[in-house]
C-alpha positions as CSV (number, residue, x, y, z in Angstrom):
1,M,-226.6,-123.7,8.1
2,Q,-227.1,-125.6,4.9
3,I,-230.6,-126.3,3.6
4,K,-231.5,-129.2,1.3
5,L,-234.1,-128.5,-1.3
6,V,-235.9,-131.4,-2.9
7,E,-237.0,-130.4,-6.4
8,V,-240.4,-132.1,-7.0
9,G,-241.5,-130.2,-10.2
10,L,-241.0,-133.0,-12.6
11,R,-243.3,-135.2,-10.6
12,D,-245.6,-133.3,-8.2
13,G,-245.5,-130.3,-10.5
14,L,-246.2,-131.8,-13.9
15,Q,-248.8,-134.4,-12.6
16,N,-251.5,-131.7,-12.5
17,E,-250.7,-129.9,-15.7
18,R,-253.1,-130.0,-18.7
19,I,-250.1,-130.1,-21.1
20,I,-248.1,-133.3,-21.1
21,L,-244.4,-132.7,-21.5
22,G,-242.5,-135.2,-23.7
23,T,-239.7,-137.3,-22.3
24,E,-237.1,-135.3,-24.1
25,D,-238.4,-132.1,-22.6
26,K,-238.4,-133.6,-19.1
27,V,-234.8,-134.7,-19.6
28,R,-233.9,-131.1,-20.7
29,V,-235.6,-129.8,-17.5
30,A,-233.6,-132.3,-15.4
31,K,-230.3,-131.3,-17.1
32,G,-231.1,-127.6,-16.5
33,L,-231.8,-128.2,-12.8
34,L,-228.6,-130.3,-12.5
35,A,-226.6,-127.5,-14.1
36,A,-228.1,-125.1,-11.6
37,G,-226.8,-127.2,-8.8
38,V,-229.9,-129.1,-7.8
39,R,-228.9,-132.5,-6.4
40,H,-232.2,-134.0,-5.1
41,L,-234.9,-134.5,-7.8
42,E,-238.2,-136.3,-7.6
43,V,-238.6,-137.1,-11.2
44,T,-241.7,-139.3,-11.7
45,S,-244.2,-141.7,-10.3
46,F,-244.7,-145.4,-11.0
47,V,-248.5,-145.1,-10.8
48,S,-250.9,-146.4,-13.4
49,P,-250.8,-144.2,-16.5
50,R,-254.6,-144.4,-16.4
51,W,-254.6,-142.3,-13.3
52,I,-251.8,-139.9,-14.1
53,P,-251.1,-139.9,-17.9
54,Q,-248.6,-137.0,-17.5
55,L,-246.2,-139.5,-15.9
56,A,-246.8,-142.4,-18.2
57,D,-243.2,-142.3,-19.4
58,A,-241.7,-143.1,-16.0
59,T,-239.6,-146.0,-17.1
60,Q,-238.4,-144.3,-20.2
61,L,-237.5,-141.1,-18.4
62,A,-235.6,-143.0,-15.6
63,H,-233.3,-144.6,-18.2
64,Q,-232.6,-141.3,-19.9
65,L,-231.6,-139.2,-17.0
66,P,-227.9,-138.2,-16.6
67,S,-226.0,-140.4,-14.2
68,L,-224.0,-138.3,-11.7
69,A,-222.4,-139.6,-8.6
70,D,-223.7,-136.8,-6.3
71,V,-227.3,-136.7,-7.6
72,V,-230.3,-138.5,-6.1
73,Y,-233.3,-139.3,-8.3
74,R,-236.5,-140.3,-6.5
75,A,-239.8,-141.7,-7.7
76,L,-243.2,-142.2,-6.1
77,V,-244.0,-145.9,-5.7
78,P,-247.6,-146.6,-4.7
79,N,-247.7,-150.4,-4.5
80,R,-246.1,-153.7,-5.4
81,K,-246.7,-153.3,-9.1
82,G,-245.2,-149.9,-9.1
83,A,-242.2,-151.2,-7.1
84,E,-241.6,-154.0,-9.7
85,R,-241.5,-151.3,-12.4
86,A,-239.2,-149.0,-10.4
87,A,-236.8,-151.9,-9.5
88,Q,-236.1,-152.2,-13.2
89,T,-234.8,-148.7,-13.5
90,P,-231.7,-146.8,-12.1
91,I,-233.9,-144.6,-9.8
92,H,-231.9,-144.2,-6.5
93,E,-234.8,-143.7,-4.0
94,W,-238.5,-144.5,-3.7
95,A,-241.2,-142.6,-1.9
96,V,-244.4,-143.9,-0.5
97,F,-247.4,-141.7,0.3
98,M,-250.6,-141.6,2.2
99,S,-252.9,-139.0,3.8
100,A,-253.4,-138.1,7.5
101,S,-257.2,-137.7,6.7
102,E,-259.3,-140.7,6.0
103,T,-261.4,-139.2,3.2
104,H,-258.5,-137.8,1.3
105,N,-256.7,-141.1,1.6
106,R,-259.7,-142.9,0.0
107,K,-260.0,-140.3,-2.8
108,N,-256.2,-140.3,-3.5
109,I,-255.4,-144.0,-3.0
110,N,-258.8,-145.6,-3.1
111,K,-258.2,-147.3,0.3
112,S,-258.8,-146.6,3.9
113,I,-255.8,-145.6,6.0
114,S,-255.7,-149.0,7.8
115,D,-255.8,-150.8,4.4
116,T,-253.0,-148.7,3.0
117,Y,-250.4,-149.8,5.6
118,P,-250.1,-153.4,4.3
119,V,-249.6,-152.1,0.7
120,L,-246.8,-149.8,1.8
121,R,-245.2,-152.5,3.9
122,E,-244.9,-154.6,0.8
123,V,-243.2,-151.7,-1.0
124,M,-240.9,-151.2,1.9
125,E,-239.9,-154.9,1.9
126,M,-239.1,-154.8,-1.8
127,A,-237.1,-151.7,-1.3
128,K,-235.1,-153.3,1.5
129,E,-234.4,-156.3,-0.8
130,Q,-233.1,-153.9,-3.4
131,G,-231.1,-151.8,-1.0
132,I,-233.1,-148.7,-1.8
133,R,-233.9,-146.0,0.7
134,V,-237.5,-144.9,1.0
135,R,-239.0,-141.5,1.9
136,G,-242.5,-141.1,3.2
137,Y,-245.1,-138.5,2.3
138,V,-248.0,-137.6,4.6
139,S,-250.6,-135.4,2.9
140,T,-253.3,-133.1,4.4
141,V,-251.4,-132.6,7.7
142,F,-252.9,-129.2,8.3
143,G,-256.2,-129.6,6.7
144,C,-258.3,-131.8,4.4
145,P,-260.6,-130.6,1.6
146,Y,-263.3,-133.0,2.7
147,E,-262.9,-133.1,6.5
148,G,-261.5,-129.8,7.4
149,K,-258.9,-129.6,10.2
150,V,-256.8,-132.7,10.8
151,S,-255.7,-133.5,14.4
152,T,-252.0,-133.6,15.3
153,A,-252.7,-137.0,16.9
154,Q,-253.8,-138.5,13.6
155,V,-250.8,-137.0,11.8
156,L,-248.4,-138.5,14.4
157,R,-250.1,-141.9,14.2
158,V,-249.5,-142.1,10.4
159,C,-245.9,-140.8,10.8
160,E,-245.1,-143.3,13.4
161,Q,-246.4,-146.2,11.3
162,L,-244.3,-145.1,8.4
163,L,-241.2,-144.7,10.5
164,Q,-241.8,-148.2,11.9
165,M,-241.9,-149.5,8.4
166,G,-238.4,-148.0,7.8
167,V,-238.8,-144.7,5.9
168,Y,-235.7,-142.5,6.5
169,E,-237.6,-139.2,6.3
170,I,-241.2,-138.0,6.3
171,S,-242.3,-135.0,4.2
172,L,-245.3,-133.3,5.9
173,G,-247.6,-131.9,3.3
174,D,-249.9,-128.9,3.5
175,T,-251.8,-130.2,0.6
176,I,-254.4,-127.5,0.3
177,G,-252.3,-124.6,1.6
178,V,-254.2,-123.8,4.7
179,A,-251.3,-123.6,7.2
180,T,-250.0,-120.5,8.9
181,P,-246.7,-120.0,10.7
182,K,-248.4,-120.5,14.0
183,A,-249.9,-123.8,12.9
184,V,-246.5,-125.0,11.5
185,K,-244.8,-124.1,14.8
186,S,-247.4,-125.9,16.8
187,L,-247.3,-129.1,14.7
188,L,-243.5,-129.3,14.7
189,Q,-243.3,-128.7,18.5
190,E,-245.5,-131.7,18.9
191,C,-243.7,-133.7,16.3
192,Q,-240.3,-133.2,17.9
193,Q,-241.5,-134.9,21.1
194,H,-241.8,-138.1,19.0
195,I,-239.7,-137.7,15.9
196,P,-236.3,-136.0,15.4
197,L,-236.8,-132.9,13.1
198,T,-233.8,-134.2,11.1
199,Q,-236.2,-136.8,9.8
200,I,-238.9,-134.2,8.9
201,A,-239.2,-132.3,5.6
202,G,-241.6,-129.5,4.8
203,H,-243.9,-129.7,1.8
204,F,-245.9,-126.4,1.5
205,H,-248.4,-125.2,-1.0
206,D,-248.8,-121.5,-1.6
207,T,-252.6,-121.6,-2.2
208,R,-253.3,-118.7,0.2
209,G,-250.0,-116.9,0.0
210,T,-248.5,-118.3,3.3
211,G,-246.2,-120.9,1.8
212,L,-243.0,-119.0,2.1
213,A,-243.7,-117.8,5.6
214,N,-244.6,-121.4,6.6
215,A,-241.4,-122.7,5.1
216,Y,-239.2,-120.2,6.9
217,T,-241.0,-121.0,10.2
218,A,-240.1,-124.7,9.7
219,L,-236.5,-123.8,9.1
220,E,-236.4,-121.7,12.3
221,M,-237.8,-124.7,14.1
222,G,-235.0,-126.9,13.0
223,V,-236.3,-128.5,9.8
224,H,-233.4,-128.6,7.2
225,T,-235.2,-130.1,4.2
226,L,-237.9,-128.4,2.0
227,D,-239.7,-129.7,-1.0
228,T,-240.0,-127.1,-3.8
229,S,-241.2,-127.0,-7.4
230,L,-239.7,-125.0,-10.2
231,G,-241.9,-122.1,-11.2
232,G,-244.4,-123.1,-8.4
233,L,-245.8,-125.9,-10.6
234,G,-248.2,-128.4,-9.0
235,G,-251.2,-129.3,-7.1
236,C,-253.0,-132.5,-6.1
237,P,-255.5,-134.0,-8.6
238,Y,-257.6,-135.3,-5.6
239,A,-257.6,-132.1,-3.5
240,P,-259.9,-129.4,-4.9
241,G,-258.3,-126.0,-4.6
242,A,-254.8,-127.2,-4.1
243,S,-252.9,-124.8,-6.2
244,G,-249.2,-124.7,-6.8
245,N,-246.4,-126.0,-4.7
246,L,-244.0,-123.6,-3.1
247,A,-241.8,-122.2,-5.9
248,T,-238.1,-123.2,-5.9
249,E,-237.2,-119.7,-7.1
250,D,-239.1,-117.9,-4.3
251,V,-237.4,-120.1,-1.7
252,L,-234.0,-119.7,-3.2
253,Y,-234.3,-115.9,-3.3
254,L,-235.4,-115.8,0.4
255,L,-232.6,-118.2,1.5
256,Q,-229.9,-116.4,-0.4
257,Q,-231.0,-113.0,0.9
258,E,-230.8,-114.5,4.4
259,G,-227.3,-115.8,3.8
260,I,-228.4,-119.5,3.9
261,D,-226.5,-121.8,1.6
262,T,-228.2,-124.2,-0.9
263,G,-225.5,-124.6,-3.5
264,I,-228.1,-123.8,-6.2
265,D,-227.9,-121.0,-8.8
266,L,-231.2,-119.1,-8.9
267,A,-230.7,-117.5,-12.3
268,R,-230.1,-120.9,-13.9
269,V,-233.2,-122.3,-12.2
270,C,-235.2,-119.4,-13.7
271,E,-233.8,-120.3,-17.2
272,T,-235.2,-123.8,-16.8
273,S,-238.5,-122.6,-15.5
274,E,-238.8,-120.2,-18.4
275,F,-238.6,-123.2,-20.8
276,V,-241.2,-125.1,-18.8
277,Q,-243.5,-122.0,-18.8
278,T,-243.3,-121.9,-22.6
279,K,-244.2,-125.5,-22.8
280,C,-247.1,-125.2,-20.4
281,R,-248.4,-122.1,-22.3
282,R,-249.2,-120.1,-19.2
283,P,-247.4,-117.9,-16.7
284,L,-246.1,-120.0,-13.7
285,P,-246.9,-118.7,-10.2
286,S,-243.4,-118.0,-9.0
287,K,-243.1,-114.3,-8.1
288,V,-239.3,-114.4,-8.4
289,L,-239.5,-116.1,-11.7
290,Q,-241.9,-113.5,-13.1
291,S,-239.7,-110.7,-11.7
292,H,-236.7,-112.3,-13.4
293,L,-238.5,-112.5,-16.7
294,A,-239.8,-108.9,-16.5
295,Q,-236.2,-107.7,-15.9
296,K,-235.0,-109.8,-18.8
297,R,-237.6,-108.2,-21.1
298,Q,-236.7,-104.7,-19.9
299,E,-233.0,-105.3,-20.5
300,K,-233.8,-106.6,-24.0
301,R,-235.8,-103.4,-24.8
302,G,-232.9,-101.4,-23.5
303,D,-230.5,-103.2,-25.8
304,E,-232.8,-102.6,-28.8
305,S,-233.3,-98.9,-28.2
């Protein structure tokens, strides 16, 4: 079995960081990830720089990324204005996003769920004209910071609307990291009655330490795509308490130990994350990264003694 990892650190990871990485640093990170074998990268978002200044260089970054035949670069596109900007860049894929819970959707997008659909349809129509594939994100599928538990029925209603619009895949997001393996299994069992699991990706946060177990449960259920973030960077600016995404390094270590192929070099990902950690001026959450760095320090002390 081969698992596809979608690296979201450059977008979902950096959008919540206090430190703003320069475009050259972001290009360096992208090149490091490419050298490690990562082939699916979500690199930025064409949202208003007023809302997310960390991603204000979206157009500039898109034009500076290496062009490789087997690499897919994706960007978040919130509306028509964002689509017009994205269409002027070499970005391969777009992503649209909304929440399964009404309150989070209003906080995140400043619109009700029903008012969001026409906006996303417009993006989808523009993507179709450009011949661009679109992925869909659904946030707060296991719980909302404002409403609590979110019903599976509501999650499915939003997913089905996005599929009808033409998204090729839906990433289900545990935005505040409240899911457990039992909840993941239950949701996916219900989902597969309506949506092939080949069109589902898992996007887990490790807020309460269950992210890796949830991801593995999704894989056992038949999901073959996971969103991960180098170093465990990330969070949602409009979801209080939503700490880091599931770390790419932690997922890679688990999969490699289980004999599951990803085509990605863990050590080289750690090298890139070490650079990002230096730039962010704080330890990143990935346990495997920190273990790698501790071993590296120990080896250096051994060489010096």
